[in-house]
N, C-alpha and C positions, 0 to 999 in steps of 0.2 A: 621518428617512428617508421617502421617498415610494415607494410600491409600485404598480407596474403589474401587473395580474393578467389572466390568461386561462386557459382549460382546457376540458376535454371536457364536451360536453352529456350529460345524464343517460342517454339511450339508448345513448351510446357508452361508458359506464362499466361495462357488463356487470353482473357480480355484485358489484360493489365495495360494500363496507359504507359507505354514505353518512354514517351517524353517526360512524364512525370517521374518515372523510375530513374531516368538518366539525370534529372535535375536533383533528385535526392542523393544520388551517388556523388554528383559534383559538389553538392553542399557539404558532404561528409569529407570529401578530399580536400576542399578549400579550407575547412575547419582544422583538420589534423595536419595538413602540409606534410605528408609522408616524404621521407628521403628516397624511398624506393617502393615499388609495388611488384609483387611476384605472382604469376599464375599462368593460365593457358589463354586461348583466344577463341573459344567456341562462340557460335552466334548467341545473341541474347545478352545475358548478364555480363559475361567475360568482356566482350567487345564494348559494351556500354562503359564499363569501368575503364578499360584501357584508353578509349576515346577521351573520356574525361580527363584522365591523367596527362595524355598528350597535349590536350588543349589548355592546360594550365601554364601561365607564364612562370618561368623558372620552376617548372613542375618536377615531379619525382623521376628517378631512373625507372625505367620499365624493363622488367626481365620476364620475357616470355619463355616458358618451359612447355614444349609440346610433348605429350606422352608418346605419340607415334611419329613416324616420319612426316615431314611437312605436307606432302601431297596427300598421304593418307588421311591426315588430320583434316585437311581442307575438304575432302570428299565426305568424310564420315561425321565430322563434328561441325561443319558449317553449311547451313542449307543454302541453296543456290542464290536466293535473294540477298544474302549477306556476304557473298564471296568477294564482291568488289570492296566492301569495307574491310574484310579480312586482309586482302591483298595490300590495301593502302596502309593499314596499321602495321603489317609486317615490314613494309618498306620503310616507314618512318621509324620504327623501333630499331631496325638495323643500323640507322644512321645515329640514333640517340641512346640506345641501350643495348640489349643483348637478346638474341633469339637463339634457342637451343632446342634440339629434339633429342629425347631419350632413345628414340628408335625402337620402341617396343611394339609388340604385335597388338593390334586394336582389340580392346576388350576391357572388362571391369578390372582385371588385375593390373593393366597398364595404368588406369587412372588411380587405383589405390597407391601404386608406386609413385605416381606423380604427385599426389597429395603429400606423401612423405617428403618428397624432394622440394616441394614449395616451402614447407616449414623449415627444412634444413637450410635452404638458400636464404630465407628471410633471417634466420638466426645468425648466419654468417655475415649477412650484409649489415646488421645492426652494429653501429659503431658507439663505443664508449658507454654512456648511460641509456642509449636507445633501447627500446623494447620492440617486439613485433606482435602484431595482432592479426586476427582473421576477420575478414568481411565476407559474409554470405548474403547473396541476394536471392532469397527463396523463403517461402512460408515454412513455418515450424513443421518438421516432419517430412518435408518434400525433398525428393532427390536423394537417391541412395549415395552417390558419391559426395554430394554436399554434406550430407549427414556424417559420412565417414570422416571427411576433413574436420567437421566440428568436433567429433568424438576424439580424434587424434589431438586436436588442440587442447581439449579438456584434460587429457591425460598428461599434457606437459604444462599445465597451468597457463596456457596461452588464451587471452581473452577473445571472445567471438562477439562481434557486432552484426546485427541482422537488419537487412532492409527487405521487407516483405513486399514483393511486387503486386501482390493481390489486394493490398490495403489501399482504400481510398482515403488518403490522409485527411482530405477536407471533412470527411464524415467521422473522423476519430475524435476522442476527447481533446478539448482545447486546453493548452498549457501556456500560461503567461509568465514570462521571466522578468522579475524586477531586480535590476542590478545596476551598478556603476559601469560606465564604459570609458575606454581610454586609459591613459596613464594617470594614476592618482596616488597622493601620499597616503600611507597607512598610519594614523596618529598613534595607534597602539603599539605597533612594532617599529615605528620610526624608520620606515623604508618606503620606497616608491615602488608600486607594482603596476603591472599591465593587467588591467581588469578583463580586457577582451580575451586574454589567453584562457581564463576560466570558462568563458562561454564557449570558445572554440574547441579546446582540448577536453573539457569535462562535460559541459551541458549538451552541446550539439550531438556528440556520439551517444550519450546516454539517452537523449530524447528521441533520436532517430531509431535507436535499438528498441525503444518502447513503442514505436510507431505512433507517436503523438503529433498532433497539429499544434505547433508551438510558435510563439512570437515573443521577441524581446522588446522591452521598453527602450527604444533607441532614439535615433535622431530623426524621426519621421517628420516631414513637413505636415502642417495641419490646416484645418478649415477656418482658422481664426480663433476658435476656442482650443488652445494648444493642448489641453489635456483630454479631449474628447475620445480619441481611439483608445488611449490608455485606460481611461475610466471604464469604458465599455468592456475592455478585455478583462480588467480586474473584477468587474461585477459578474461577467458571464463565463469566464473560463472555469473549466472543471477542476483545474489545479493551478495554483500560483506557487512558483518557486522563487523565494527571496534570498538573494546573495547579500550577506552582511559585510562583506569585505569593505574596508576603508570607512566604515560607519556612516555611509552615505545618507544625507538627510532625505533625499528624494525617495530612496528605498524605504526608509522608515515611514514616510508619508503614505506610500502605495500600500505597505503592509497594514497600516492602521486602517486605511479604507477597506482593504479586503476583509479584515477582522470585523468590521462593522456590517459589511454587506453579506458575508457568508460565515456560517458557524464552523465550517470545516474545509478541508482539502487545501491546506497551505503547507508547504515544506520549506524550511529554512536551511541554508547551507552557509558555511563560513570557513575561513582558513584556520587550520590548527594553530593554537598559540594565541588566539584572540578570545576576548570575553564579549559575549553579546550584550546589548543594552539590557538593563535590569528588567524592563517590561517584557522582554522576550526570552529571558534566560531559562525559564521553565518549559519552554516549548521544544518540540523535537527538532533536532539539528543533525545534519550530515556534515561531517568535517572533510576537509581536503587539505593537502599539503601544497604550500605555495611559498616562494621566496622571491628575492629581487630578480633572480634568473628566470622566474616564471613558474610554470608547472611541468615537472618532469614527466616522462613517459610512465614511469612506475607510479607516480602520484596520480596521474590521470586514470590509470587502470584500476587503482584502488578505489577511487571516487566512483567510477562506473559500477563497480561491484556493490558499493555501499548505497548508491541511488537506486539500483535496479528494483529492489523489492517495493520501494515507494512509488515508483513510476509504473510498475506493472498493473497495479490496481488502485483505485481511488475509493476510499470508504467514506461516503458522505454522512454516514451515521455517527462518526466520531467527531467531536467538537475539538478544534485546536485554537479557537479564538479566545483570547483574554477577555474580550468584551462579554462573551457568553458565560464566563466564569462569575461575572458580578452582576450582569443585567439580563433581563428577559427582553429579547428583541422580537417584536411582533412580526417583522417583515423579512425574516431571513429568506433569501433567495427570490424575493418577489419584487425586486426592482424592475422597473419597465423603462425602455427608451422613450424619450419625448417624441422621437420620430420612428416610423416603421423601419425595420431592417431592410436594406436593399441588398439582396443576396448576390446579384450580379456585381454590384459595386464592391462588396467585400471580397468576392472571388478574385476580381481584377487586382484589388489592392494587395491581397495575399500573394498573388503571382508576381506583382511588381516588386514587393518587398523581398521575395525569394530571389528574383533576378538580380537585385541590387546586392544582396548578400553574397551571391556567388560570383559577382562581378561580371555578369553577362550583358553587355550593352545591347547586343542585337536582340536578346530576349526582352529587354525593356521596351524596345521599339516595337516589337511584336505585340506585346501586351497592349500598348497604346493603340496600335492599328486595329485591335479586336474590340475596342471600348465602344461598342455599339449599344445605343439605348441608355446611355449614362447621362444624367442631367449635367448642365453646364458647370455648376459649382464642383461637382465631383470630378468632372473631366479636367477642370483647372487643377485640382488637387493632384490627380494622377500625372498631369504634365509637370507640375512643380516637383514631385518626388523622382520622376524620371530624369528631369533636368539636372537635379542635384547628383543623382547617380552617374549620369553621363560626364559631368564635370570631373568627378572623382576618377573616372576612367580615362580622362584626357580627350573625350569626344566633344570638344569645346564648340564647334560650329553647330552641331546638332542640339547641344544643350542650350545654346544661346537662343536658338529658334524657339524652343519650347518655353523657355523661362521669360522671353520678351513679352509674350502675351499675358503671362501670369503677373508680372511686375507692372505692366501697363494698367491692369485692372485693379491694382492694390495700392492706391495712392496713400492710404493710411498706414501702409507697411504692417499689416496684420499677419503677414507671413515673412518675417525678416530674413529667415535663412534662405528663402527663395531669392531674395534681393542680393544677399551676399554672394551666393553662388553665381547669380547672373553677372555680378561684378567680376568674379573670378574667371568667368568664361572670356572676358576681355583681357584680364591681367595676366593669366597664366601662359597662354601660347608663346612660344619662343619667338615667333615673328611679330609679336604685338608692337604696334606703333604708337606715336604720341596720341593720336585720336583715340586709340583703344584705352590708354591709360587715363585720358581725360574722361571718357565715359565711365570707367571703373570708379574714378574718384567721385563723379556726380552721383552715382548710385549709392556709393557707401556713405557720403555725406548726408544723403536723405535718410538712410537707416540710422545714422548717428542722431539725427534730430528726432525721428519718430520712435526708435527703439534703442535707446543708448546703452542698454544693458547687454546687447548682443555681444558675445565674447570676441576678442581680438579685432575689433573694429579699428582701434587706434594703431595697432601694429600693421594692419593691412593698408590703412591710408598712408602711414609712414613708408611702407614697402613700395607703394604705387609711385609716390613722389621720387623715391631713390631709383626705381628702375627707369622712370621717364627721364630723369636727369641724364642718363647715359645717351639719350637720343637728342638732347638739346644742342642747338648751334651756337648760342651766345652765353657769355658769362653771366649776364643778367638773368637769363631763364634758369641757368643752373643754380644760381643763388636763391631764386625764388623756390625751386623745388627743394633745395636744402633746408631752407627755413620751414617749409611745410613739413618735411620729414622730421625735423627737430620738434616741432609742435606736437605732432602726434605720437612719435616715439616717447617723448617726455610724459605725455598724459597717460600713455599706457603703462610706462614704468612706475609712475607714481602710485598706481593702483596696487602694485605688489613689488616692493623694494627687494625682495629675495630673487626676483626674476633677473638674474645677472645677465643673461644674454640680451634681454630687452634693454638693460642698462648700458650695455657696451655699444648698442646701436645709437643710444643718445649721445654717448661720449664721441663716437666716431663722427657723427654729423656735427657736433659742436666744434671738435677739433678742426674739421674741414673749414667751417665758417670762420674760425679764428685765424688759421694759418693762411688760408687762400684769400679770405675777404676782410681780414683785419678786424673781426668782430671781438672786441675785448670782453664783453659780457659772456659770449659763448665760450671763450677761453677760460674764464673764471669758473663758469658752470661745470666745465669739463674737469677742471682741477679738483673741484669739490666732490664730483661724483666718482672719480677713480677709486679712492679708498673704500667707499661703500660697496662698489661693484666687486673689487678685489676681495673684500671680506666674504661676500656672498659666494663667489666662485671658489675661494679657498675652503670654505665649509663644505661645499659640494664635493670638492676633490677628496676631502678627508672621509667623507661618507662613501664616496664612490671613486676610488682611485683610477679607475679605467674610463671615467666620463670625459670623452674627448672635448665636448663643448665647454666644460668648465675649465679644462686645461687651455683650450684655445682663447677663452675669455681672459684668462690670466696672461696669456702671451700678448693679446690685444691691449691689455692694460699697460704692459711694458712698452709696446710700440707707441701708444698715445702719450705716455709720460715723456718718451724721448722726443716726440714731435712737439710737445708743449715746453720742453726744456726743463722738465722736472727730474733732476738727478741724472745719472748715467746708467739706466737699466740695460742689462745684456739682452737685447732683442733677439739675437741669434739663438742664444740658449734657451730662451722662453719658448720660442717657436719649435725648437728642436725637441723639447721636452713633450710638447703637444703632439708633434708628428710621430714621436716614439710609441705612442698608443696605437699606431697603425690604423687610422680611421678608414671606413669604406671610401672608395673613390669619390662618391658624391659629396661627402663631408669635406674631403680634402679639396676638392674643386670649389666648394663653396667658400672655404677660407681663403684660397687663392684669389677667388673673384673679389672678395672684400678688399684685398690688396690692389687689385686692378682698379676698383672703384676709387681708391684714394689716389692712384696714379692718374686717373682720368681727371681729377681735380687739381693735378700738378702739384701734389705735396712732395717734399724732399725725397729723392729717390733712394738715398743711401740707407736709411732705416727700413724702407720697404724691401730693398734687395736683401738686406740682412734677414728680415723676417721670412722671405721666401726661401732663401738658401737654408735657413735653419729648419723650416717646416719640411722641405724635401729631404734634407739630410736625415732628419729624425724618422721619416717614413720610408727610408731606404730607397729613395728615388734619385736618379741622376738628372732626369728631365721632368718637367711638369706635364701632367696631363692637360687636356683641353679644359679651360675654366668654363663654368656655367654662371648663370645669373646668381647674384647673392640673395 
C-alpha cells in the first residue's frame, strides 16, 4: 500500500499531546507497512509522519513533494522551533528517497496543485495489486487544504483514514478485539492463514479511523490469573469485535462470556467463504476477503468501509446477545471488579502495550522509568511485559535484567512466559557461551516441570543442546548434548506427527548419534521416522508448492537416507529443487548451517558437499553466504 499524508501544522493542533499523536501515527504505519509514503514536510503532522516512516526498520520509501522552492517552504511552512527537524528529515530523505519541489509561488493554489500531485505520485508508485490511501492528521472539518485533499480522494474512490490529534484516546470508547493470532490452519477452507494480517491491515486502520481506545487479546504476561486483564476488558469494553477466522476456541469462549455479561455492543467479523458456528450464525457479521497470500490492499479497503458504520457509533439499546434472546439476565452491565480500578496502573499498562505493538524498545523503558506509585505486584508485571518485548526486539541484556527479578520471585512459575523469555535472553544472543546455554536449559527445565503445557518447550530445549554442542571441546560432551537434543526433539515431535520440520530435527540428531557414535538404536529410529516425515512434507508441498521448508525437509530426508545407507537418493537434485524456490537469505543460511552442524560432528563429507552444491545451484548462487546458527 502507498500512503498519501497531510495534516495540521503544529500551531493548529492546540493542546494536542504530540507524543501521543506520533505514537498513533507509528502504530498505523507499523500495521499497514506501506511501500511508500508521499507528501510534504510542514511542521506538525507532516514531519511526525515522515519521522515515523524513517524510523521504521526496512521502512517505506519517502517521497517529499514541496509545493514551493525548498527555502521558501522552510520559511513559510516550518516554524523556527521545527526547522532543525525539517533539515534532518530532508537530509535523510535525500539519501533514502526523493525530495522534489514543484517551484510554485506560495499560496493556496500551490497547495491545491500539490495535493493533486501527491495523489498522482501515489497512484504511479503503487505496483501490481497495491492500492493507495490517504492519511489525514486533523479533526473532521479542520484545515482547508486537508479537507481539499480528502475531497479529491473521495472523487477518485481513494480511501481516507483519519487520526484526530485533538482526541484523548484514553477517554474514548473502549474496544476489545477477540481474535486468534499468529499463523493458524483454517479447517473450513483447508488453508493456513496469517491471522495477524487481519488485525494489522483491517482492524488497526479501521479502529484508528474511528478514534477508539482498543486492545487485542494477545500474548500479555499476567498476574498469575492468566485471564484477568482479558476478562476485565470483555466485561467493561464499550464494544467487542470478535474475529471468527479459523474457528478459534478461545475466541468462542470470549464471545460467550461477553454475551453473558453484556446484552449488546458486540460485532463479529469473518473471512468470506466461511460459515460461522450455528450459535452465532444469526448475529450481525462483517465479512472480509482473505486467502493464503493474506489480505490484499483492495480487500483491506473494502473491509474498512464495511466496518466504519459499526465503529462510528455504538448503540447500547440494541441487543445482540443470544443469551438475551432466551433468558432474562438481571445483572446486565453491573459486573464489578473484586479490586478497585488502579487508573495509573492501567494507563501505564496501556502505554507499554502500545510500545510493544509498535516495536519501540526505548519507549518501553521510558514507561517503566515513569512507573511511580505502582504497587510491587503491578511493577513486577510491567517489568515482565517489558522484558518480553525487549527480547523480541533483540535487546537481550536489558531484558535479562528486568526478567531476572520477575523469575526469581516466581518459584511456582505462575508466569511461564516470563521464564521462557528469560531463557531466550541467554539463548538467542550470537555470542552466547556454554554458561549461557546452561542457564537457559536450567530455566526451561523448571518451566517444563511446573508448566508443561507451555508451547515449544521441547523444541527450545532441543535447540539449546544443539547450539551448545557447537562450543563443546570433547566428543563425550558433544554426545551428551546430542542425546539431550534427541530426547526433547522426539518428545516435541510426538505431540504432532504432522510437524515435519520438528521430525527432521529428530532424524538429524539420531543419524548423527548412529554414524558418529555407533548408536544402532538411534539409527533404527531414524530409518523408521524418515518415511513418516517424508509423507508429511510431501503433503505440505502439494498444498503449498512454494513452501521452502517443506522442500528443504524432503531434501534432508534424502541426505539422511544416504547417510544411513538406505538406497541411493540423489541428494544434489533434492537440494537443488529446494534452492530453486529462491528462499530468503536467512532461510538459505539456516539450511547451510544445518549442513555445517553435521560437518562439525564429522559425518561423511561427500553427501554434505553434494547437498550444499545442489542448494546453491538451485538458488542461483556461485558462492555461499555466511551461515548463521541453525
